[in-house]
Each structure stands twice: as structure tokens, then as C-alpha cells.
N, C-alpha and C positions, 0 to 999 in steps of 0.2 A: 632414679635407678632402683632404690629399695622397693618402691611400689611395684615396679616391673618384676622384680624377683618374687614378691609376695603373690602377684597375679599368676606367675608361672607355676608356683607351688600349688595354688588353688586349682589350676587347670589340671595338673597331674592328679590331685586328689579325686577330682570328679571324673577324669578320663579313665584312670586305672583303678579307681575305687580302693585305694590303699586302706586296709582296715585299721591300721594302727594310728591313722591320722583323722579318722572320722569324727572322733570325739572333739579334737581340736578345732576342726572346721566348723562344727555345729556351735561350739562355744563362741567362736569369732563372729559368726554370722548373726546369732541370736542376740548379741550385745550391740549390734548396730542400732543407733537411735533413729527413730522414725519421727520426722518433723510433724508437729501437730499445730493446727490453726484453730484459734478461738475467735469466733467472729461476734462482734458486738454491734448493735444497732442503737443509734442515739440521734437526737435532733441537732441540727447544725446551728451555730449562732445566728441570730436574726438581725445583725447589723453588718453584713458583708462589705459594704462600700468602704468602711473604715479599715477593714482587714483585708489582707490577701488571703481569701478564705481557704484556697488550696494549700497555701503555705501553713496556715493555722492547723489544718487537718493533719498534715504531715508531722508537724511539731508535736501535736497532741498525741498521736499514735506513737511517736518515737519516745516521748516522755514516759508513757506507760511501759513500753517494752524495755527501755533502759533501766527503769525503776526496778522491775522484776529481775533483770540480769544482775544488777549491782547488789540487790538485797540478798538474793539467793545464791550468788557466787557460782553461777554456771548451772544450777539445778534446772533453770528454765531455758537453757540453750536450745532445747528441742521444741519449745513452745513460742509460737508467734501470735500476737494479738492484732487482729485486723479490725479496724473500725469503719463501718459504713454509716452514712448520715442520711437522714430524710429531712425535708423542709416542710414546714407547716404553710401551705400556700394561702395567700391572702384571698379574701372573698372578692369576687368580681361582679356579683349580683346579689339580689335579695334571697337567692336560693343558696343555702348553706351546704353545698355538695362537697366542698373542699374538706371540711372536717370529716364527713362520711367517707370520702375516698381515702384519706389518711388512715383512718381507723381500719378500713378494709385492707389496706396495704399491710399494716402492722400485723393484723390477724393472719393474713396470707403468709407473711414471712415466718411467723411463729409456727403455724400449722405445717408448713412445708420444711421446717427445721433449717431455714436459711441462716439463722443466727442462734448462737448458744447463750448469749447474755443480752439482755434488753434494758436500756435506760429510758424510762418513760417520763413524760411530763405528767403532772398531776391530773391533767384533763383526760388522760388515757388509763392510768392505773385504776383498776377496779371500777371502770365506768360502766360496767354491766351489772353491778351489785347494788341491790337495795332490798328493803323488807318486802316491798310490793314490786315484783318483777314485771317487766313489760313484754307482753307477747310479741310486740312489734320488733323487738331485737332480732328475732329469727327471720324477719322480713328483710333486714339489711345484711345480715350475715348468718351463717349456718347455725351458730350456737347460742342458746339461751344464756348460759353462763360459761364464759371462756376463761376467766381469770383462774379459777380453781382448777380447771381442766388442763391448762397448758403451762402454768407456772409451777415451779418446784416448791414444795413446802420446806422451808428452811429451819423450822423449829428445832429439829433434832441435831442440826449442825452448829448452831450458835448458842452460846451461853448468854442468858439475859444480862448477866452482870458485866460482860465484855461489851455490851452495846449501850451501857449507861451514859457514855460520853455524847450520845446523840440527844438532841432536844426530844424529850419524852412524848410530846404531842405529835411531832413529826414521825417518830418511830411507831406510834400507835396506829398511824394510818397505813402502815405496811402489813397490819394484821387483818385477817378475815376470821372472825371468831377468835379462837385461841391459836390459830395457825399463822405463822409468819411467812409471807410470800415475797416480800420486798423490803429493801433497806434504803433509808434516805441516802441520797448521793450527793446533792448539793441544793442550795436554796438561792432565791433571788427575790427582790422586791423593787418597787418603783421609787425613783428619785426624780427631782427636778434639777436639770443641769442649767447653769447660767455662766455668763463670761465674768472672769475674775476682775477685769478692768472696769466693769459696770458698778461704780461706787454708789449710784443712786438707789440701787436695788437692795442695799444692805438693810435699810429700814424695814422693808417688806420681809426679808429673810428672818429678822429678829421676831416678827410677829407671826411667823408661819404656824407655830404650835397652837395659836389662838384663833386664827381666822379660818373661814371656810372657803370653798372654791369660788363662790360668787363675789365674796369680799376681795379675794385675791385678784379676780378679774377687774374689779373696780379700781383697786390700787394700781394695777399695771396700766390701765387706761389713763390714769392720772399721770403716771410717770412718762409714758410715751404714747400719746393719743393716736399717732399715725401708724404705729407698728401693730402687727398682730401680737397679742400677749404671748401666745404659744399655740402650737398645734400638737396633736398626738395621733398616733396610728390607731385606727379602730378597724383595721382591715382584716383582722382575724376574729373569729367568734369569741376566743378566750379574752383578747384585749378589750373588746366591746363590753362583754359581760362584766369583766373585772372593774372596768372604770365606772360602769353604771352603779356597781355596788360601793365602790370607793366614794363616788359623789353622794349617793344616798345616805351613806354612813356618816357623812358630815352633819346630817340633819336628823337622823333617826338611829336609835340603837338597834342594830340587827343581831341581837344576841338574846338567847333564852334567859340568861341571868337577870336581864332587865325587864323583859317582857316575854312571856311564854308564847304569845301569839304575835310576835314582832312582824311576821311575814304578811299579816293582813294589811299593813300599810300599802302594799303593792296593789290591792284591789278593793279595799274597804276604807271607810272614814276612820281616822284615828281619834285620840282623845282631844286633840286641838281642832276637831271637826275638819281636818284636812283630807280631801279626797285623794284617791289613788291617781286620778288623772292630773292632780296638781303636782304630785311627785314626778310624774313623767313629763309634764309640761315644763317644770323647772329644769329638768335635765335637757330637754330639747332646746330650750331657750339658751342654756349655757353653751351647748355645742354650737349653736348658730352664732353666738357672740364670738366664739373662738376663731371663726373665719370671717371674711370680709362681708359676707352676705349669704342669702339663701341659695343663690345660684352656685356657690361653691360648696354647699353642704354634701353633695354627692361626691365631690373630690375628697373631702375630708374622710368620709366613711369608707372609701376604697383606696386610700393612699397608704403606701407601704411605709414601714419604719425607715427604710432607706431614704425615701424622698423627703420625709419629715425632717430627718437629720441634715439633709442638704439645705433645706430652708433655714435651719438653725445656724449652719456654717456660714450662710450668706448674710447673716444678721437680719433676717426677715422676721424672726420671732425672738422674744425675750427669753422664753424658757423652752427646753427640750425635755419631754417626759420619756425617760428611758430606765433601763434596768440598772441596779446597783452594780452588777458585774462589769458594766461598761467603764467603771471608774479607772481601771488600769489602762484602758486605751484612750480615754478622754482626759488625759492628765493635765491638759491646758485649761480645763473648765472646772469650776466649783459646783457643788451640789448640796441639796438639802432635801429633807423628807417632804412629802406632799402636805397640804393643809391638815392641821390638827393631828399631824403625825400618823394619819390613817393611810395604809397602803396594803395592797394585795400582796400576799406571800405565795411565791411560785416555788414548788418543790419538785425535784426530780428524784425518781426512785429507780433502783437497779434490782433486776430479777433474773432468774435462770429459767431457760426453756426446759421444761420437764423432759422433753423427748430428745434433747441434745445427745449426740453420739459421743461427745467428749466425756471422759471419765468425770463422774460427779465430784469426787474429792478434789480434782484439779480445778474445776469451776468454783467450788466453794472457796478454795484457797485464793483464787483470783478475786472473787467477790469480797472476801474478807479484807484483802489488801487495798482494793479500790475504794472501800468505804472506811478504811482505817484513818486514825487521826493524822498519822505521818503523811499519808498520801494526799489527804484533803489539804494539809498545810502546803505541800509542794504545789498542787494545782493552784492554790490561791496565790502563791508567789509568782508563778509563771503566767498564769492566764486570768487571774483575778476572780476566779470562782469563789463563792462564799460557802464555807463549811457548814455542816449541819450540827455544829457543837451546841451543847447545853452550856451557854456562857455563865450560867449561875455557878458553874463548877470551876470557874477560872482561878479562884483563889487556892484551889487544891490540886489542879491539874496543870503541870508544867507546860504541856503542849498548847492547851487552850489559853493559858496565860500568855504564852509567847506570841500566839496569834494576835491576841487582843492588844499587846504592846506594839506590834507592828501595824496592826489595822485598828487603831483606837477609834477612829470615826465610825467604821462599820459596826464594831461592837457596841458603841454608844447608840447607834441606830437601832440595832436589834433589841437593846435594853429599853429604849424609849418609845419605839414605834408601837402603834396599835394595829396589829396585823389582822387582815381579813382572811379567814379560812373559808374560802368559797364552798367547800364540800359541807362545812358545818351549817352554813346558811341554808343550803338546799337539803336539809335533812330534818324532818319533823315527824317521822313515823309513817307517813303516807307518800312521800315524794318518790317519783320514779327513778330509774337509774340515771346517773349523771350523763350518760351518752345521749339519752333523749332530751334532757334539759339543754345541753350544749348544742344539740341539733335544731331545736325549735325556738328557744327563747331569744338568743341573739338576732335570729332572723326577724322575729316579730318586732324587737326594739328597732332594728335597722329600717324596717318598713315604716314604722311609726315616725321615725326621725325624718324620713323622706316625705311621707304623705300627711302626717299630722293627726291621724285617727288612732286614738289610744286603745280602741276596742280589742284589737288582736293581742298586744302584749298583756293587757289586763286579764283577758280570757285565759291565755296560756299560763300566766303566773297563778291565777286562781286554781286552775286545774292541776298545777304542780303541787301546790300545798294542800289541796282538798280533793277528796273523791266524792262521788255523788251521795254517799252515806255519811259524810262528815257533818253536814248540817242539813237535816231534812225539815227544819222549821216546825210549824204547827202540825203538819201531817205526821211527822216523826213522833212528836210528843203525844198526839192523839192515838197513834198506832200502838205505841209502847204502853200507854195508859190502858187501852182496851185489852191488850195481852195480859197485863198484870191483873185486871179486874176479872177476866175469865179464869185465869190461873188461881186466883184467890177463891173464886166460886168452886173450882174443882177441889181445892184443899179443904173447903168446908164440907163438900160432899164426901171426901175421904173420912173426915171426922164422924159424919153420920153413919157411914158404912161400918166403921170400927166400933161405934157405940152400939149399933144394933146387930152385930155380927151373929148373935145367937138367935135372932128372930128366924122362925122356920121358913118364911118366904125368902129371906136373904141367904140363909145357911145353904139352901139348895144350890146356889150359884157360887159358892166358895168365896166369902168376902175378901180373904187375903189376896186372892188372885185378881179380884175386882180392883183392889187398892193398887196392885202393880200395874193394871191397865191404865188406871187414872193417872198414876205417876208418869207413865209413858206418854200419855196425851199431853200432860202439862209440859214435859220436856220438849215434845215436838212443837209446842207453841212457842216456847221461849228459846229454842236452840239457835235460831237465826240471830239472836242478839249477841251470840258468841262471835259472829262474823262481822260485827260493827267495831268501829274504832273505840278504844286503842287496839291495834292489831298486835298480836304476839304469836310466835311459833306454838307455844303451849296451848293456846286457845283452839287452834285447828287440829292439833293432835288429840286433844281432849274430845273435840267434836267428832273426830273420825272414829275413835274407839267407842265412845259412849253411844253414838248413833247406832252402831251395829248392835250393841248390847240391848238397847231399848227396843230395837226391832224384834230381837228374840224374846224379850220380856213380854211384849204385847201379843205376839203371835202364839207363843207357847202357853201364855196364860189363857188366851181364848181357846186354844185346843184342849187344855186340861179341863176348862169349864164345860165345854161342849161334850167332851168325853164323859165327864161326871154326869151331866144331864142325860146322856144317852144310856148310861148304865142304870140310872133311876128309872128311865122309861122301860128298859128291857126287863129289869128285875121287879118292877112294880113295888119297890120298897124305897123308903127314904133313908134307910140305914146306909151310911157312907163309908164305914170303916174298911170294908173289903173291896172297894171299887177300884183299887190300884192306882189312885191319883198320887199316892206317896211315892210309888215307884216312878211315875211320870215326872214327879218333882225332882227326883234324883237325876233322871235323864236330862231334865231341863237345866239343872244346875251344872251338870257335867258339860253340856253343850255350851253354856255360857262361858265356862272356864276355858274351853277349847277356843271359842271365838276370841275371848280376851287375849289369850296367849298368841294366837295367830295375828291379831291386830297389833299387839304390842311389838311383836317381831318386825312387822312392817314399819311401825313408827320409829323403831330403833335403827333400822337398816336403810331407811330412805330419808331423803331431804325434803321436808315439807316447806312450802312457801306460798305466799299470796301472789296472785297474778291478775294483772289488768289486761284486757283484750283491746283496749283503746289507748291512744297516746294523748298527750296533753292538749292537742287541738280539739279534743272532745271531752265530755264528762266521762270520767273514768269509773267503771263499775268493777268492783273487786271481787274476784273469785279466789279459789285456792286450788292447789295442785301438789303433786309430789312425783318423784321419779317412778316411771313404769306404772303410773296410775291406771292407764288404759287396760293393762294386763290384769291387775288386781280387780278392777271394776268388772271385767268379764267373769272372773271367778265368783264375785259376789252376786252377780245377776243370776248365774246358774244356781247358786245356793238359795237366793231369795225365791226363785221360781219353784224350786223343789219344796220349800217350806210353805209357800202360799197355796201351791196346788195340792 
């Protein structure tokens, strides 16, 4: 009844335009709350057979919305958080188009502002970024570098001290340079699940920290010869590559702290005279032994996590290799870390779409709460998600200590495990973007496992960690030696020019400008050495600025010398004081200062980077580039043509 009366009053206001009620009507209408939707995109759990996945999604979304309502006591009544999920499809052939399609979908969703907040797997966050960028990225999607283009820089919104509860290494992966684009959201790692009632397996579990994968296989065969020891899903590129690295890490240190060139084990002989093909052969033999025979190898490579778990439920396998976050739904099973406590670490990151139409402050508040210690604790309690806490702070932080008291085993795992940071392994200064690595290398390994020819993975791995100029062998040594010998000869020549600069024959051609020309020639011989490994941004910036200055030095020096000789010829005199070359020198200096300032501004206002026009299926030749280089090159060509002509 009251609502009807209010509506009647508003009708009178608008119908008769009563002036004394206009202010009241405006106040009433302007304070009406407009409902806002914040859309989040994230990956769905990859073990849906054990879960009612639709119910899980509803509960997850409800948990987040209720958390905000209860914490802010109505301040978020006008905000609804909606979560959409994408699945990482399993590979169905040796062509890894699934990862490409998923990446393209995520990029499409970001570019078209379908989502405001994005929760990425580690395989997607910054997968376009590397010191040597890949031209081929633009063949698969429109943008060469999309992370910094579409993700919001969070640096100005978050105090570093308030983020110290995160594991510092995980937090560092959210940075590009000094800019923070993503925050750690949750982590996961691999575990081996087994049946509690299986008493015979306890002796193996006690040895797990000391044994490797092959020894584990042998012990399990002894325990139960007729059963398959265990099966694992290798149907996604990420799972296959991660397990390949877990297995290899049982026998080799894939860490710079032990061996700066650890990656050569994949394609060269190591100190034990072990060939890269032996590493791959050992891995293939292990995968083959994990199934009943070669005829089932294809099934293993393309079997989903779902199907593998069903085999385990049916008591067909001794172990089930799954994520640690499954522990809350696999309560009837025991679990242990993999052999030697070596496991891949899976991290999810949360970021904001820079072009979202939702108020930035609101999105920042949501991001802050979703990554907070309190909410990570709640997620752990309800869904088994593992927080990104720095557990070394558990003695001083009540929330982290409380989590570790409830989840003692998980915290012990995090403390004792030897995590594999896959992005660190594929990072040596010349590696391509991780997108290219994940697109090609798992494919090559999968092809090798089926066909048995290691040529393809060895080639791809070598081209990942090396470029064509990384090791030029005897030809490189001879070329560099020749360049230095000629350069040394020019330096000796400069010494003679300086020594005899007052000789009348030499004085005619202005010795100091001759020395400048010789310096320019020496630089032109050695400048390409700046474009050899190790690669740094500073080297190409130095190359770009100095190259232009040397061009001016050589050409202006030649011009002044020719002008000087011309005046001698015209005046029939060798007296040089009044020939005007000092004025030309001032012009020459002024021009170089102008060019330097111009180039310096370009260097400061543009992003310089190395670029490879080939992918890792070929030898990569490294060039360099910067934003709008084509435009500046046109300006330079016009200038050079004027000077030369």
C-alpha cells in the first residue's frame, strides 16, 4: 500500500512538474543502487568425475559472494561476482592445437572485455614474455606482447609490505620488470595417492625420499607383479612436460646453482658421457613399463585424468598421481610426495583486465580480498585449495600458523619438497616465450614416445636453449680472431697517424679527422659482437645510439677533409688556418649532439627487444627491434640520403 502511494506521488511530480518537489524526486532517484556484475574467468577443476562439477561451481561462486557480503556488511549488496570456467582440453593427437585454441580463447575474452578479472594457470600468465621475443606469436594471435597491453599494472595499488605473506618466489613471478601485473592466487603440486588398507606398500612409502622413479617401479612390480604399478594422465601438454621434467630431475640437477649449462643434458653428452638420447630413452622405457605393453602406449598418452582415476578406483593400479588439492575429496586414500620429494609446482595467478568497465577501485578491493590470508584460509577449508603462504613465517603469523596446525601434512610437504619451477628451467637468456615452448616441445616428446625417434625433441630442445650464434664453433673463433687482428692493425695505424701528424704530407689531410674515421671503421667491424650472447637491453640501445653517431663521425670527417683539400687546391696555399674547417667542426659537433639527443629520446620512450623470426623447429637467428621502428627507420633513411648525397 505504501509503495502504491509513493508511486502516485512520483506520478504527480512528473505529470504536473511541481517545483517544490523536484529536489526531493532527484535525490530519491539518484540514490537508487545500480547492480554491478564483476565477471571472473578461471579454469575448472580437472577431476570432475569425483565431483558434481556444476554443484561445485555454484558453491564456489556462492562462497565468494557471501564472503564479501558478510565482511562488508551490505557495502557489496549492489555487486555480484559471476565466475565462468574454461577447461583445458586433452590432446587427441600429436598436434597440440588444444593449447593454442585455449590461449586464443583467453585472449579473445580479454580483448573483448568479456571478463573483468582473470585467474590464469602458470602456463598462460606472461607466456608471451621473454628476452628474445618470437615473431611467430603474431602468426597465432594479433599481439606480439599482450600481457602488458591488457593486464592492469597493480604496482600503485598494493603496498609491497602487505604482500609479504605470499611466498616471495611466487610473488616475483607476478612482476614484469618493476611492474606488478598479477598476484598469486593458489598453488598445487603432485602427490601419489594409495589405499590405506594396503599395508605392504608402507615399506615403499618410507623409502620414497631416497628412491627414483625406476626404483619405485621395480619395488612395485615386486609387491604386485600382475597389477599395473600406476598410470598417470599425460593428455595435456602441461602434464606431459611437467612429468618429463620431474622424471629427469630424479637423475640430473636442472638448476643453475649446480650447473650453469644444465640444459645441455637434453641434447649433448654430460660429464658421465651420457647422451641426450639416453635421457629420452630412459623416459620412454619408463612410460612403456607403466602400461601393459607398447600397444597401450597411445592410450596412456591420450587418457584423461578422469579415466586414470577410474582405473585406480577399480583397484587396477597401485598409485594414482594427482594434485595435492584432491586430498579434501579423496579422504579415503593416503598420499605421499613423489620419488625424492621432487614435484612440479602449479601456481595460479589473478589479474585485472585493464579495459574493464567496472570501477578500478572496486576491482582492486575484490582482488585484495580474493588473495588475502583470510579468504585463502576459507578456500582451503571448504575446497582444499592450497594457499600461497610463505610458511617460513608461520611462527610469527597467526593465520599462517593456524593453517599449518590444521593442515600439518600439507605444510610439511611444502617445507620438504623439492619443487620444479618449470619457467625457471626454460629460462637461460635466449629461450623463446613459454607459449612457443608449450606449443612445440610436448608435441615432440609425444611423437617420440609413439615412434621412438628422438631427433625431433632433441632438435626442439636445442633450439630452445640455443640460438644460431650461441655456439659457432671454430668458425666463430676464427671470425672473431680475424676481426680483432684487423682492429689491432687499425689501432697501430692510429698510433702512427698521431705520431707523424705534423708531417707536411699527412698534415694536409687533417690527421685528427683521419683518426676519427679509423675509429669509426674499427667500430663498424666489431659492432656486430654487441649482438652476440649474452643478450641485454643495454647492448642494443648502445648499438642503436652509437651506430648513428659513428655514421656522422665518418661522413662528417670525410666531408671536412675533402673540404680542406678543396680549399688548398683553390687557394694554391698550404696554410690552413683560415680555411673554415674549425667552423665545420663546430657544425659537426652540434649535429652529433642533436643526433644523440634524438636517439636518446627514442631509447627512453620505446621498448627495445630482441626478436627471432623463426620458431624452435628451426635454428633461431636473433635480430632486434623496438616499437615504431619502421617509422624511425624512414626518418633515418631520409637523413642518411641527404648526408651521403
